[in-house]
C-alpha positions in Angstrom: 107.1 137.5 22.6 105.4 140.3 24.5 104.0 139.2 27.8 100.6 140.5 29.1 100.8 143.3 31.7 99.9 141.2 34.6 102.5 138.5 33.9 105.2 141.2 33.4 104.3 142.8 36.8 104.5 139.3 38.5 107.9 138.6 37.0 109.2 141.9 38.4 107.9 141.2 41.8 109.5 137.8 41.8 112.9 139.2 40.8 112.7 141.6 43.7 111.8 138.9 46.3 114.6 136.7 45.1 117.1 139.5 45.3 116.0 140.2 48.9 116.3 136.6 50.0 119.7 136.3 48.4 120.8 139.4 50.5 119.4 137.9 53.7 121.3 134.7 53.2 124.5 136.7 52.5 124.1 138.5 55.8 124.0 135.3 57.7 127.8 134.9 57.1 130.4 137.0 59.0 133.3 138.6 57.2 135.7 136.0 58.8 133.5 133.2 57.7 132.0 132.4 61.2 128.3 131.7 61.7 126.0 134.6 62.5 124.5 135.0 66.1 121.6 132.8 65.2 123.7 130.0 64.2 125.8 130.3 67.4 122.6 130.3 69.4 122.0 126.7 68.4 118.3 127.3 67.3 117.8 130.8 68.8 115.2 133.1 67.3 116.7 135.8 65.3 119.9 136.3 67.3 118.2 138.7 69.8 119.0 139.0 73.5 116.1 137.4 75.5 114.3 139.6 77.9 115.5 138.0 81.3 116.5 139.1 84.7 120.0 138.3 85.8 120.9 137.7 89.5 124.0 136.7 91.5 124.1 133.2 93.1 124.9 133.6 96.8 126.8 131.4 99.2 124.5 129.6 101.7 124.4 126.6 103.9 121.7 123.8 104.4 120.7 123.8 108.1 118.2 121.7 109.9 115.3 123.8 111.4 113.8 123.1 114.8 110.3 124.4 115.6 109.4 123.9 119.3 107.5 125.5 122.2 109.3 127.3 125.0 108.6 129.2 128.2 110.1 132.5 129.1 111.6 133.7 132.3 113.3 136.8 133.5 117.1 137.0 133.4 117.0 137.4 137.2 113.9 136.7 139.3 113.4 136.4 143.0 110.6 136.2 145.6 111.4 138.7 148.3 110.7 137.3 151.7 110.9 138.8 155.2 113.8 137.6 157.4 112.1 138.9 160.5 108.8 139.1 162.3 107.0 142.4 163.0 104.8 145.3 162.1 105.3 146.9 158.7 106.3 150.6 159.0 107.2 151.6 155.5 106.2 150.3 152.1 107.8 151.5 148.9 106.4 148.9 146.6 104.1 149.4 143.6 103.3 146.8 141.0 105.2 147.5 137.9 107.6 150.0 139.5 111.1 149.9 138.3 113.7 149.9 141.2 117.4 150.1 141.4 119.7 147.8 143.3 119.8 148.9 147.0 116.5 150.7 147.0 114.4 150.3 150.3 111.2 148.3 149.4 109.9 147.6 152.9 110.8 148.3 156.5 109.5 146.7 159.7 109.3 148.4 163.1 112.9 148.2 164.3 112.7 150.3 167.5 113.7 147.5 169.8 116.6 146.4 167.6 117.9 150.0 167.5 117.8 150.2 171.2 120.0 147.1 171.5 122.2 148.6 168.8 122.8 151.8 170.7 123.5 149.9 173.9 126.1 147.7 172.1 127.7 150.8 170.6 128.0 152.5 174.0 129.6 149.5 175.6 132.0 148.6 172.7 134.5 151.5 173.1 134.6 151.0 176.9 135.2 147.3 176.7 137.9 147.9 174.0 139.7 150.4 176.1 139.6 148.2 179.2 141.1 145.3 177.3 143.9 147.4 176.0 144.6 148.9 179.6 144.8 145.4 181.1 147.2 144.3 178.2 149.5 147.2 179.2 149.3 146.3 182.9 150.1 142.7 182.1 153.3 143.9 180.2 154.4 145.8 183.4 153.4 142.9 185.7 150.8 145.1 187.4 148.0 142.8 186.4 147.8 139.1 186.3 147.4 137.2 183.0 143.9 136.0 184.2 142.6 139.5 184.6 144.0 140.6 181.2 142.3 137.6 179.6 139.0 138.3 181.3 139.0 141.9 180.0 139.8 140.8 176.5 136.9 138.2 176.4 134.5 140.9 177.6 135.6 143.2 174.8 135.1 140.4 172.2 131.7 139.5 173.6 130.5 143.1 173.3 131.9 143.3 169.8 129.8 140.3 168.9 126.7 141.9 170.5 127.3 145.1 168.4 127.5 143.0 165.2 124.4 141.0 166.1 122.5 144.3 166.8 123.4 145.7 163.5 122.4 142.5 161.7 119.0 142.5 163.6 118.3 146.0 162.3 119.3 145.2 158.7 117.0 142.1 158.8 114.0 144.4 159.3 114.7 146.3 156.0 114.1 144.7 152.7 116.2 146.1 149.8 116.2 145.5 146.0 119.0 143.0 145.4 119.3 144.1 141.7 117.7 146.4 139.2 114.2 145.2 138.2 110.4 145.5 138.1 108.2 145.0 141.1 105.5 142.5 141.0 102.1 142.5 142.7 101.8 142.8 146.5 99.1 143.2 149.2 101.4 144.4 151.9 100.5 147.7 153.5 101.8 149.7 156.5 100.5 148.3 159.7 100.4 144.7 158.4 101.9 142.0 160.6 104.6 140.0 158.8 106.1 136.8 159.8 109.6 135.6 159.0 109.5 133.7 155.7 106.4 135.5 154.3 106.7 136.5 150.7 106.5 140.3 150.4 106.6 140.7 146.6 108.6 139.5 143.5 111.3 141.3 141.6 112.1 140.5 138.0 115.0 141.8 135.8 113.2 141.9 132.5 116.0 143.6 130.6 116.5 140.3 129.0 114.3 137.2 128.8 115.5 133.7 128.9 113.3 131.2 126.9 113.8 127.6 127.9 112.8 124.9 125.5 113.6 121.2 124.8 114.7 119.4 121.6 114.7 115.7 120.8 117.9 113.9 121.6 118.3 113.1 117.9 118.3 116.9 117.2 120.7 117.8 120.1 123.8 117.9 117.8 122.1 120.5 115.7 122.2 123.1 118.4 125.2 125.0 119.7 126.1 127.9 121.8 125.6 131.3 119.9 123.1 129.8 117.4 120.5 132.3 116.3 116.9 131.7 117.6 113.7 133.5 116.8 110.7 133.5 119.1 107.2 134.9 119.1 104.1 134.4 121.3 102.6 131.0 120.7 99.4 132.6 119.7 101.2 134.3 116.8 100.7 137.9 118.1 103.4 140.3 118.1 106.6 140.5 115.9 109.2 137.7 116.1 112.2 138.5 118.3 115.7 137.3 117.7 118.1 135.9 120.3 120.9 133.4 120.7 121.5 130.1 122.5 123.3 130.8 125.7 123.1 127.5 127.6 122.8 123.8 126.8 122.1 121.1 129.4 124.8 118.6 129.9 122.5 115.6 129.9 119.3 114.3 128.2 116.2 113.9 130.3 115.9 110.2 130.8 112.0 110.4 131.0 111.4 112.6 127.9 114.6 111.9 126.0 114.9 115.6 125.3 117.8 118.1 125.9 117.0 121.4 127.6 118.2 124.6 125.8 118.2 128.2 127.0 118.1 131.2 124.6 118.6 134.8 125.8 116.7 137.7 124.1 117.3 141.4 124.7 114.0 142.9 126.0 114.5 146.7 126.2 111.0 147.4 124.9 109.5 144.9 127.3 107.7 143.1 124.6 108.5 139.6 126.1 107.0 138.8 129.4 108.2 136.2 131.8 106.1 133.2 132.1 104.7 133.5 128.5 104.7 130.6 126.1 106.6 131.1 122.8 106.9 129.4 119.5 110.7 129.0 119.0 112.5 128.3 115.8 116.2 127.8 115.2 118.2 126.6 112.2 121.6 124.9 112.6 124.6 125.5 110.3 124.8 122.9 107.6 126.7 121.8 104.5 127.8 124.6 102.0 125.3 125.4 99.3 124.4 128.0 96.8 121.3 130.2 97.0 119.2 131.0 93.8 115.6 132.1 93.2 113.1 129.3 92.8 112.2 130.7 89.3 115.8 129.9 88.2 115.3 126.2 88.4 114.6 124.5 85.0 114.1 120.9 84.2 115.0 118.6 81.3 115.5 114.9 81.0 118.7 114.9 83.0 117.0 116.7 85.9 117.1 120.3 87.3 119.5 123.0 86.0 119.9 126.7 86.0 120.9 129.0 83.1 124.1 130.9 84.0 126.1 133.3 82.1 129.2 131.9 80.6 132.6 133.4 80.1 131.7 134.5 76.6 128.4 136.0 77.8 126.3 133.2 76.4 123.8 130.9 78.3 125.3 127.7 79.8 123.0 125.1 81.3 124.5 124.2 84.8 123.1 120.9 86.2 122.3 121.3 89.9 121.0 119.2 92.8 118.3 120.7 94.9 119.1 120.5 98.6 116.4 122.6 100.2 113.8 125.0 99.2 111.0 127.4 100.2 108.5 129.2 98.1 111.1 131.7 96.8 114.6 130.4 97.5 116.3 127.2 96.5 119.6 125.9 97.9 121.5 123.9 95.3 124.8 122.2 94.7 126.5 121.4 91.3 127.9 123.3 88.5 126.9 126.8 89.8 129.1 128.6 92.3 128.6 131.7 94.5 129.1 134.8 92.3 127.9 133.2 89.1 125.3 135.1 87.1 122.2 133.1 86.7 118.9 133.8 84.9 116.1 134.6 87.3 112.9 135.6 85.4 112.4 134.6 81.7 114.5 131.5 81.9 112.0 129.8 79.6 113.0 132.2 76.8 116.7 131.1 77.0 118.3 128.6 74.8 121.8 127.1 74.9 124.2 129.7 73.7 121.8 132.6 73.9 123.6 135.9 74.5 122.8 137.0 78.1 122.9 140.6 79.4 125.3 141.4 82.3 124.1 142.2 85.8 122.8 145.7 86.3 121.4 145.3 89.8 122.8 142.9 92.4 120.1 141.2 94.2 121.1 139.7 97.7 120.0 136.3 98.6 119.4 134.9 102.1 122.4 132.8 103.3 120.1 129.9 104.3 116.5 128.7 104.1 114.3 126.9 106.5 114.5 129.6 109.3 111.2 131.2 110.4 112.0 134.6 108.9 113.5 133.4 105.5 112.4 135.5 102.7 112.8 135.4 98.9 114.1 137.8 96.3 112.6 141.3 95.9 112.7 143.3 92.7 114.1 141.9 89.6 117.6 142.8 88.7 119.0 143.3 85.3 115.8 142.9 83.4 116.1 144.1 79.8 
């Protein structure tokens, strides 16, 4: 029977579609009889490599962060006082001036003391020679022991007068005891200064010591050498990094806190003595693994990450979240440092999906919770 033209054309199209479907089914079998990529993917879509970013999990530690308020002081600080009373003759003090150890800062009138010093210097060699002469006479029995002893005592008295005169002159000159910066002063030549009057202050600001206190419960979380960050309590300026250099030996019985000192290099002079600082420090904690926050996925069993297995396929690794910030998560579980985990595009991955290798290694912070912790930057290995 002869079919109408439209039916004949439809039959031909049907045969073509059937043949194509048969060919597609046949291509789903590998020559060795194994399933095609889609079958190995356990429900993947078409056997394609998902567009994801791969990153390396990094070793980290979970530490406890302490945020407290501290006060800064100079590494060395002294209020320079006058040891003598008199009229000021010379002033080499200017606020903010940097001086070196031994520099003359102020000198009192010392004319009277110098006269006494010259007199003692003149008498000293005479008394010494007289004592030596009587000692020789005593050895030859030309002088008595009493005369020799009197000459020796006169020599020692004049020697003491000489040393006292030298000290009196030194007392009337104030020198810098160490390198530092001069503070404010109102002393001028001609002023009358009494012994004990404060002349000026001197601070060694090459380093700043910030003192702060932590609760007694947190005392065990601080140790010598631990890193500390500090910035002005107002939030102005960039944070500075230092380290714990001293820990008090006892807890304050009134406040139940432990005093800590941290030292900060201050070559630029950004930190000022007496300022109030916001201090943050993170203690060393239990070992952990650092991964980006986007890596964390959830199922009925809890959180997990997709990691690249030995065969290059996606493996769901259960984890326990230990600590997190906006960008970084510290975990423990079936992911180890050095494992390749999916960062971006984790929602496109299915168990068994083929994953690309790492093309760009993205470093992770070793810990979270510190004031300057930051997250991942550009994506690595995105395809």
